[in-house]
VEXNU-398116 format. One record per residue: x, y, z of N, C-alpha, C in turn; residue in one letter. Coordinates in steps of 0.05 Angstrom, whole numbers, plus 32768, in hexadecimal, padded with zeros to 4 digits. Example, Ala and Ser with C-alpha at 12.3 -4.5 7.8 and 13.67 -1.06 7.14 Angstrom:
BEGIN
   nu   nv   nw  cau  cav  caw   cu   cv   cw residuo
 8108 7F8E 809C 80F6 7FA6 809C 8108 7FBE 809C       A
 8101 7FD3 808E 8111 7FEB 808F 8102 8001 809D       S
// end
This chain:
BEGIN
   nu   nv   nw  cau  cav  caw   cu   cv   cw residuo
 87AE 89A3 86A4 87B2 89B8 86A4 87D4 89BC 868B       M
 87CC 89E2 867D 87D7 89D6 866A 8802 89EC 868C       D
 880D 89EE 8676 882E 89EB 8680 882A 8A0F 868E       P
 8819 8A25 8676 8810 8A3E 8689 8803 8A3A 86A4       S
 87F9 8A2C 86A9 87D3 8A22 86C1 87C9 8A36 86C2       R
 87BF 8A3B 86A6 87A0 8A4F 86AB 878F 8A40 8692       T
 8797 8A28 8684 8778 8A17 8679 877F 89F8 867D       R
 8765 89F7 8682 874E 8A02 8680 874A 8A11 869C       P
 8737 8A16 8693 8730 8A32 869F 8721 8A21 86C1       V
 871A 8A10 86B9 8704 89F3 86DA 872B 89F6 86DF       A
 873C 89ED 86DA 874E 89D9 86E1 875C 89F8 86F0       G
 8755 8A0E 86E6 876E 8A2A 86F6 8762 8A30 8708       A
 8740 8A30 870F 8725 8A33 8723 873B 8A18 873D       L
 8737 8A02 8731 8734 89EE 873C 8753 89F5 8750       F
 8765 89FB 874A 877A 89F4 8757 8783 8A17 8766       A
 876F 8A2A 8762 876E 8A3D 8782 8769 8A29 878D       V
 874A 8A23 8792 8744 8A11 879B 874F 8A01 87B8       N
 8756 89F0 879D 876E 89E3 87B1 878A 89F0 87B9       M
 8790 8A04 87B3 879F 8A1D 87BD 878D 8A27 87DD       L
 8787 8A2A 87D9 8775 8A39 87F1 876A 8A1E 8804       V
 8765 8A10 8800 8759 89FC 880F 8763 89E8 8815       A
 8784 89E0 8812 878C 89C7 8815 87B3 89DA 881B       T
 87C7 89BD 882C 87D8 89D0 8833 87ED 89D5 8819       E
 87ED 89CB 8805 87F1 89C3 87F1 87E9 89C0 87D9       G
 87D5 89BA 87D9 87CF 89B7 87C3 87CF 89CC 87A0       G
 87CA 89B9 8791 87C4 89C6 8770 87C2 89B1 8759       G
 87C2 89C4 8739 87C3 89BE 872F 87D5 89A9 871B       T
 87DA 899A 8714 87F2 898C 8702 87F9 8989 86E0       F
 8808 89A5 86E0 8806 898A 86B9 8810 8975 86BE       T
 8810 895F 8697 880E 895C 8686 882C 8948 8683       F
 883E 8969 8691 8860 8960 8697 8865 8951 86A5       D
 8852 8956 86C0 8850 895C 86D3 884C 893F 86E4       E
 8839 8942 86D7 882F 8919 86E4 8839 8907 86C9       L
 884B 890F 86B7 8854 88F8 86AB 886E 88E7 86B6       A
 8885 8903 86C2 8896 8903 86CB 8890 88F3 86E8       E
 887A 88FC 86F5 887E 88E5 8708 886B 88D2 8705       D
 8860 88CA 86F4 885F 88AA 86EE 8874 88A0 86E6       L
 8889 88AE 86DF 889C 889C 86D0 88A8 889B 86EE       K
 88AB 88B4 8701 88BB 88A8 8713 88B7 888B 8726       S
 8897 888A 8731 8898 8872 872A 889D 8854 8715       A
 8899 885A 8709 88A7 8844 86FB 8895 883D 86E3       G
 888C 884F 86CF 8874 8840 86BE 887D 8857 86A2       F
 8872 8849 8694 887F 885B 8672 8862 8850 8658       V
 8878 8863 864F 8860 8860 862F 8847 8878 863C       E
 8849 8893 8654 8834 8893 8658 882C 88BF 864B       V
 8816 88AC 8645 8805 88B8 862C 87E6 88C3 8636       V
 87E5 88E1 862E 87D5 88F4 8636 87BC 88EA 8624       Q
 87A9 88E0 862A 878E 88C8 8613 8776 88DC 8613       V
 8775 88E6 8611 8757 8903 861B 876A 8916 862B       R
 8754 8937 860F 8764 894C 862B 8743 8959 8629       R
 8747 8961 8638 8722 897D 8620 8724 8995 862E       D
 871D 89A7 8624 8712 89BF 862E 8704 89C2 8650       E
 8704 89A5 865E 86FF 89A0 8673 8716 89A3 8681       G
 8711 898E 86A4 8720 8990 86A5 8729 8968 869F       M
 8719 8961 868E 871A 8946 8682 8735 8934 867D       N
 873B 8935 868D 8761 8925 8675 8762 8906 8680       S
 8768 88F7 866B 876A 88DA 8674 8795 88DF 8673       V
 879E 88D0 8680 87B0 88CE 8680 87BD 889D 8680       I
 87CD 8893 8673 87CD 8881 8673 87EA 8885 866E       V
 87EB 885B 867E 880E 8866 8683 8814 884C 868E       A
 881F 8837 8684 8825 8817 8690 883D 8818 869A       V
 8839 87FC 86AC 8847 87FA 86CF 8855 87DD 86BF       K
 886C 87D3 86B7 887B 87CC 86AE 8884 87B2 86BF       P
 8870 8796 86C7 887C 878A 86D6 889E 8787 86DF       P
 8890 8787 8702 88AD 8787 8700 88C5 8763 8702       E
 88DC 8766 86F8 88ED 8751 86FB 8905 8742 8719       V
 88E9 8727 8726 8905 872E 872C 8913 8722 8731       G
 891D 870B 874D 893B 8703 8749 893F 86F2 8739       I
 8932 86E9 8736 8936 86C2 8729 8933 86C7 8716       S
 8916 86DA 870C 8913 86DC 86E4 8929 86EB 86DC       E
 894A 8706 86F1 8955 8715 86D7 895F 8704 86D5       A
 896D 86F2 86F1 8982 86D7 86ED 8980 86B6 86E5       H
 8965 86BD 86CF 8960 86A5 86C2 8971 8699 86B5       A
 897E 86A4 86A1 8991 8697 869B 89A7 86AB 8693       G
 89BB 86AC 86BF 89D0 86A3 86BE 89DB 8685 86BF       D
 89CC 866E 86C8 89D3 8653 86CA 89E0 8645 86AF       S
// end
């Protein structure tokens, strides 16, 4: 969805349906999704496809977690 939440039209109609049919449903802008992904530890969040419908693709990278033994490997 664009920041005004009025485009694409199919997304706006879907948002109305979600609000009617679910307790707290809605749609999200790219910025909102990117913020959620970053909060979950993802980096390099990029929207690689956006069309006039609701077909968007967002790609993000989840870096490997550094274990305690790896983080302190150079301490000895």
